[in-house]
VEXGU-828858 format. One record per atom (N, C-alpha, C): z, y, x. Coordinates in steps of 0.1 Angstrom, whole numbers, padded with zeros to 4 digits, always signed. Each point is the difference from the previous one (the first is absolute). Layout:
ZYX...
# end
This chain:
-0021+0171+0088+0012-0006-0007+0008-0008+0009+0013-0002-0001+0009-0008+0008+0002-0014-0003+0005-0009+0009+0001-0013-0004+0011-0002-0012+0008+0009-0001+0009+0000-0010-0005+0003-0014-0008+0009+0001-0008+0006-0012-0007-0012-0008-0008-0005+0010-0009-0012-0003+0008-0010-0004+0010-0006+0006+0009-0013-0004+0006+0006-0012+0005+0012-0003+0007+0003-0011-0010-0004-0012-0013+0009+0000-0009-0001-0010-0004-0015-0003-0003-0007+0009-0003-0014-0003+0013-0008-0005+0012+0001+0003+0010-0005-0006+0002+0003-0013+0000+0012-0004+0001+0008-0014-0011-0008-0010-0011+0001+0005-0012-0005-0008+0002-0016-0002+0002-0006+0009+0001-0015-0001+0013-0004-0008+0010+0007+0004+0014-0003-0010-0001+0002-0013-0007+0012-0001-0001+0003-0016-0010-0009-0007-0010-0005+0005-0009-0012-0005+0008-0011-0001+0007-0006+0009+0007-0009-0001+0011-0002-0012+0007+0013+0000+0009+0001-0012-0005-0001-0013-0012+0007-0002-0008+0001-0012-0005-0015-0002-0002-0008+0009-0004-0014-0002+0009-0011-0003+0015+0006+0000+0012-0006-0003+0007-0007+0012-0003+0004+0012+0008-0006+0012+0014+0008-0001+0010-0006+0002+0013+0006+0000+0002+0010+0012+0006+0011+0000+0003+0008+0010+0006-0005+0014+0009-0011-0003+0007-0003+0011-0007-0014+0004-0013-0003-0002-0009-0010+0002-0012+0005+0006+0000+0012+0005-0011+0006+0008+0005+0006+0014-0006-0008+0009+0004+0004+0016-0010+0005+0007+0002+0011+0007-0010+0007+0009+0002-0002+0015-0007-0007+0006+0001-0002+0015+0011-0010+0003+0004-0008-0010+0009-0010+0002+0015+0007+0000+0002+0012-0004+0013+0004-0002+0006-0004-0012+0014-0004+0003+0007-0007-0010-0004-0014-0005-0010-0007+0006-0004-0011-0006+0010-0012+0002+0001-0007-0011+0009-0011+0000-0006-0012-0007+0006-0011+0004-0007-0013-0008+0001+0001-0015-0011-0003-0005-0002+0001-0014+0001-0013-0008+0008+0000-0013-0001-0012-0008-0015-0006-0002-0003-0012-0004-0011-0006-0004-0005+0006-0011+0007+0005-0009-0004+0004-0014-0002+0017+0000+0000+0005+0013-0003+0015-0001-0014+0004+0006-0001+0013-0005-0013+0006+0003+0003+0012+0012-0005+0000+0011+0002+0011+0009-0012+0003+0008+0000+0013+0006-0011+0005+0008+0004+0005+0013-0007-0004+0009+0000+0007+0015-0010+0009+0003+0001+0013+0002-0009+0008+0005-0001+0004+0015-0011-0001+0007+0000+0006+0013-0011+0010+0004+0004+0011+0006-0008+0010+0003-0002+0000+0016-0013+0001+0003-0003-0001+0015-0011+0014+0003+0004+0005+0010-0009+0009+0005-0010-0004+0011-0012+0004-0001-0010-0006+0010-0007+0012+0006-0007+0009-0003-0006+0009+0007+0009+0014-0003+0001+0009+0012+0008+0012-0003-0009+0010+0005-0008-0001+0010-0007+0012+0006-0014-0003-0001-0008+0010-0003-0015-0001+0000-0006+0009+0009-0007-0006+0009-0009+0009+0011-0009+0009-0007+0000+0011+0003-0009+0010-0006-0008+0009+0011-0012-0002+0002-0009+0006+0008+0002+0016+0002+0003+0004+0012+0002+0014+0003+0015+0007-0005+0008-0009-0004+0014+0007-0003+0010-0012+0002+0012+0004-0002+0011-0010+0000-0001-0010-0010+0008-0012+0002+0001-0011-0009+0006+0006-0014-0007-0004-0010+0007+0003-0011+0007-0012-0009+0009+0003-0007+0009-0009-0007-0008-0010-0008+0001-0014+0001-0008-0008-0010+0008-0010-0002+0011+0002-0009+0010-0011+0000-0006-0012-0012-0001-0012+0006-0006-0010-0008+0009-0013+0001-0001-0009-0009+0007-0010+0002-0003-0011-0013+0010-0010-0003-0001-0009-0010+0014-0003-0006-0001-0002-0014+0012-0002-0007-0004-0014-0007+0011-0008+0001-0001-0013-0007+0012-0003-0007-0004-0008-0013+0010-0003-0008+0001-0017-0001+0011-0006+0004+0001-0014-0003+0009+0000-0013-0006-0007-0010+0007-0003-0013+0003-0013-0001+0013-0002-0004+0005-0012+0000+0003-0004-0015-0002-0009-0005+0001-0005-0014+0005-0015+0000+0007-0004-0010+0005-0014-0001-0012-0010+0001+0000-0009+0011-0009-0011-0003-0001-0009-0012-0011-0006-0001-0004-0010-0010+0002+0008-0014-0003+0013-0001+0000+0008-0012-0016+0006-0002-0008-0004+0010-0013+0007+0000-0003+0012+0007-0012+0006-0001-0001+0013+0008+0001+0012-0007+0000+0000-0014-0001+0012-0008+0010+0010+0003+0014-0002+0001+0009+0008+0005-0003+0009+0012-0002-0008+0010-0004+0007+0013-0013+0010-0001-0010-0006-0006-0012+0008-0003+0001+0011-0007+0010-0002-0012+0002+0013-0007+0008+0012+0006+0007-0003+0010+0006+0008+0009-0008+0005+0009-0009-0008+0006-0008+0005+0011-0011+0009-0005-0006-0003-0015-0007+0009-0006+0005+0015-0002+0012+0001-0003+0008+0013-0001+0002+0008+0012+0002-0007+0011-0001+0005+0014-0012+0005+0003-0011-0008-0003-0014+0003+0004-0006+0013-0006+0005-0001-0013-0006+0013-0009+0009+0012+0007+0010+0000+0002+0008+0012+0005-0005+0004+0014-0005-0010+0009-0005+0003+0014-0015+0006-0003-0008-0005-0010-0011+0005-0003-0003+0014-0005+0013+0004-0005+0002+0011-0007-0001+0014+0010+0005-0006+0013+0002+0010+0009-0014+0005+0004-0013-0006-0002-0012+0004+0003-0005+0012-0008+0007+0002-0012-0006+0011-0006+0001+0013+0006-0011+0008-0001+0001+0012+0007+0006+0011-0007+0009+0008+0005+0008+0012-0005-0001+0009+0009-0006+0011-0001-0005+0011+0010+0013+0009+0001+0011-0001-0010+0011+0007+0002+0011-0006+0008-0003-0013+0003+0011-0006+0009-0003+0001+0015+0010+0008+0008-0004+0001+0015+0002-0013+0007+0011-0007-0003+0001-0011+0011+0001-0014-0010-0005-0010+0003+0004-0012-0007-0006-0012+0007+0005-0012-0004-0003-0013+0005-0011-0006-0010-0012-0005+0005-0011-0006-0008+0000-0014+0007-0001-0009-0010+0000-0015+0002-0014-0003-0003-0005-0011+0010-0015-0003-0003+0002-0016+0004-0013-0007+0000-0002-0011+0003+0011-0011-0004+0003+0001-0012+0010-0010-0007-0004-0013-0002+0011-0010+0003-0005-0013+0000+0010-0009-0005-0002-0011-0009+0008-0007-0004-0001+0000-0015+0009-0009-0008+0011-0007+0007-0005-0013+0006+0005-0005+0012-0001-0012+0006+0009-0006-0001-0002-0016-0003+0013-0006-0002+0004-0007+0013+0012+0001+0005+0005-0008+0012+0007-0012-0002-0004-0011+0006+0006-0009-0001+0014-0001+0008+0013-0001-0006+0012+0003+0008+0006-0015+0004+0010+0000+0008+0005-0011+0005+0006-0008-0011+0002-0012+0003+0005-0009-0013+0015+0004-0004+0007+0006+0012+0014+0004-0005+0001+0014-0007-0011+0008-0003-0002+0011-0006-0002-0003-0013+0007+0003-0012-0003-0002-0014-0007+0009-0005-0010+0010+0008-0006+0010-0008-0014+0000+0003-0009+0004-0010-0014+0003+0003-0001+0013+0006-0010+0002+0010-0001+0012+0004-0014+0006-0001-0001+0014-0004-0013+0007-0002+0000+0012+0008-0009+0000+0007-0002+0011+0011-0011+0009-0003+0006+0014-0001-0014+0009-0002+0002+0010+0012-0011+0007+0005+0001+0010+0011-0011+0010-0004+0003+0012+0007-0007+0011+0002-0001+0008+0012-0010+0004+0005-0001+0011+0011+0004+0014-0007+0006+0007+0008+0003+0014-0005-0004+0011+0011+0001+0013-0005-0004+0009+0010+0010+0014-0004+0006+0006+0008+0008+0011-0005-0011+0013+0002-0004+0007-0012-0009+0011+0000+0007+0012-0002-0005+0010+0010+0002+0016-0002-0012+0006-0007+0001+0006-0010-0011+0009-0004+0000+0014+0001
# end
């Protein structure tokens, strides 16, 4: 699988889950593209995808592709309104990511998320009027 195939799959899975959870399409930012200052009463999400391992040493033959990495969502909800809104959004994305683990022998290439973590609440600077919930997952591009 290529970086673009993996990124596209992760972005679509995450975007669809965020939209289902009620996040507006113009409030979802991938890798900071188009990110602008948000109002205090807004809910928005920043998604970052990082690649870590790319090749795996195999004894007796050339290195094989082993594209792995992490995906992270920072979910920003208005401060002083509790954790429920951010946690509900996080739960929707975590369900979508965990759905990638279901085995389907008819799929040739796919991205599988594992080691899901969060939501962790992060204390923001006093000038930031948002509560931040962070969720992460490790992923691997799998060709069967």
